[in-house]
VEXDOVO-276026 format. One record per residue (C-alpha): x, y, z; residue number from 1; residue in three letters. Coordinates in Angstrom, 1 decimal. Layout:
% VEXDOVO-276026
R       X       Y       Z  pos  code
R       X       Y       Z  NUM   ALA
...
//
This chain:
% VEXDOVO-276026
R       X       Y       Z  pos  code
R     3.1    -2.0   -16.0    1   UNK
R     2.6    -3.8   -12.7    2   UNK
R     0.3    -2.5   -10.0    3   UNK
R     2.4    -4.0    -7.1    4   UNK
R     5.8    -2.4    -6.7    5   UNK
R     9.0    -3.9    -5.3    6   UNK
R     8.8    -1.3    -2.6    7   UNK
R     5.4    -2.6    -1.4    8   UNK
R     6.7    -6.2    -1.6    9   UNK
R     9.8    -5.3     0.6   10   UNK
R     7.5    -3.6     3.0   11   UNK
R     5.4    -6.8     3.4   12   UNK
R     8.4    -9.1     3.5   13   UNK
R     9.9    -7.7     6.8   14   UNK
R     6.9    -8.6     9.0   15   UNK
R     6.2   -11.7     7.0   16   UNK
R     9.7   -13.1     7.5   17   UNK
R     9.8   -12.0    11.2   18   UNK
R     6.6   -14.2    11.6   19   UNK
R     4.5   -11.1    12.5   20   UNK
R     2.4   -11.6     9.3   21   UNK
R     1.0   -14.6     7.6   22   UNK
R     0.3   -14.8     3.8   23   UNK
R    -0.9   -18.4     3.2   24   UNK
R    -3.6   -18.1     0.5   25   UNK
R    -5.3   -16.0    -2.1   26   UNK
R    -7.3   -13.9     0.4   27   UNK
R    -4.1   -13.0     2.3   28   UNK
R    -2.3   -11.9    -0.9   29   UNK
R    -5.3    -9.8    -1.9   30   UNK
R    -5.5    -8.3     1.5   31   UNK
R    -1.9    -7.2     1.5   32   UNK
R    -1.5    -6.2    -2.2   33   UNK
R    -5.0    -5.4    -3.4   34   UNK
R    -4.6    -8.1    -6.1   35   UNK
R    -3.6   -11.8    -6.3   36   UNK
R    -2.9   -11.9   -10.1   37   UNK
R     0.7   -12.6   -11.0   38   UNK
R     0.6   -10.2   -13.9   39   UNK
R     0.1    -7.3   -11.4   40   UNK
R     3.4    -8.0    -9.8   41   UNK
R     6.8    -6.8   -11.1   42   UNK
R     8.9    -8.7   -13.5   43   UNK
R    11.2   -11.2   -11.7   44   UNK
R     8.8   -11.6    -8.8   45   UNK
R     8.8   -15.3    -7.6   46   UNK
R     5.8   -16.0    -5.3   47   UNK
R     7.5   -18.9    -3.6   48   UNK
R    10.8   -17.1    -2.9   49   UNK
R     9.4   -13.6    -2.3   50   UNK
R     6.3   -14.5    -0.2   51   UNK
R     5.8   -18.0     0.9   52   UNK
R     6.8   -21.5    -0.2   53   UNK
R     3.2   -22.8     0.0   54   UNK
R     2.0   -20.3    -2.6   55   UNK
R     1.7   -21.1    -6.3   56   UNK
R    -0.1   -19.8    -9.4   57   UNK
R    -2.9   -21.2   -11.5   58   UNK
R    -1.6   -22.3   -14.9   59   UNK
R    -4.7   -20.9   -16.6   60   UNK
R    -5.4   -17.4   -15.0   61   UNK
R    -2.1   -16.9   -13.0   62   UNK
R    -3.8   -16.1    -9.7   63   UNK
R    -1.7   -16.6    -6.7   64   UNK
R    -3.2   -19.3    -4.4   65   UNK
R    -2.2   -21.9    -1.8   66   UNK
R    -0.6   -24.9    -3.4   67   UNK
R    -2.3   -27.4    -1.2   68   UNK
R    -5.8   -26.0    -0.6   69   UNK
R    -6.7   -23.8    -3.6   70   UNK
R    -5.3   -25.7    -6.6   71   UNK
R    -6.5   -28.9    -8.4   72   UNK
R    -3.5   -30.8    -9.7   73   UNK
R    -3.5   -33.0   -12.8   74   UNK
R    -2.6   -36.5   -11.6   75   UNK
R    -1.2   -39.5   -13.4   76   UNK
R    -3.6   -42.1   -12.1   77   UNK
R    -7.3   -42.6   -12.9   78   UNK
R    -8.5   -41.1    -9.6   79   UNK
R    -6.6   -37.9   -10.0   80   UNK
R    -6.6   -37.4   -13.8   81   UNK
R    -9.0   -34.7   -14.9   82   UNK
R    -9.8   -34.7   -18.7   83   UNK
R   -11.3   -31.2   -18.4   84   UNK
R    -7.9   -29.7   -17.4   85   UNK
R    -6.4   -30.5   -20.8   86   UNK
R    -2.7   -29.5   -20.8   87   UNK
R    -2.8   -27.6   -17.5   88   UNK
R    -0.9   -29.1   -14.6   89   UNK
R    -2.6   -27.1   -11.9   90   UNK
R    -5.6   -24.8   -11.9   91   UNK
R    -7.4   -22.8    -9.2   92   UNK
R   -10.8   -23.8    -8.0   93   UNK
R   -12.5   -21.2   -10.1   94   UNK
R   -10.8   -22.2   -13.3   95   UNK
R   -11.4   -25.9   -12.6   96   UNK
R   -15.1   -25.3   -12.5   97   UNK
R   -14.9   -23.1   -15.6   98   UNK
R   -13.1   -26.0   -17.4   99   UNK
R   -16.0   -28.3   -16.5  100   UNK
R   -14.6   -30.0   -13.4  101   UNK
R   -16.7   -30.9   -10.5  102   UNK
//
């Protein structure tokens, strides 16, 4: 069972979409919901559609983070390819370090 309810999400969406509230990264999600792990949100919840288009989830631990600042992406070229990431396309900073990234 999820810890975050649709009722709580709807309560946050109104000020968020009226630009009275910003949820741009993991700390903002944790501040508003008490958790940033996708598995604590209800089934059918889509972080990009229901909160903010700049949010995404780590492929390894499923924490909600900022796409541009809090994820390491697996690239196709030598400078952006990370062997330690294996089959993951994007991992949060914590998981990247755990996987052996620098």
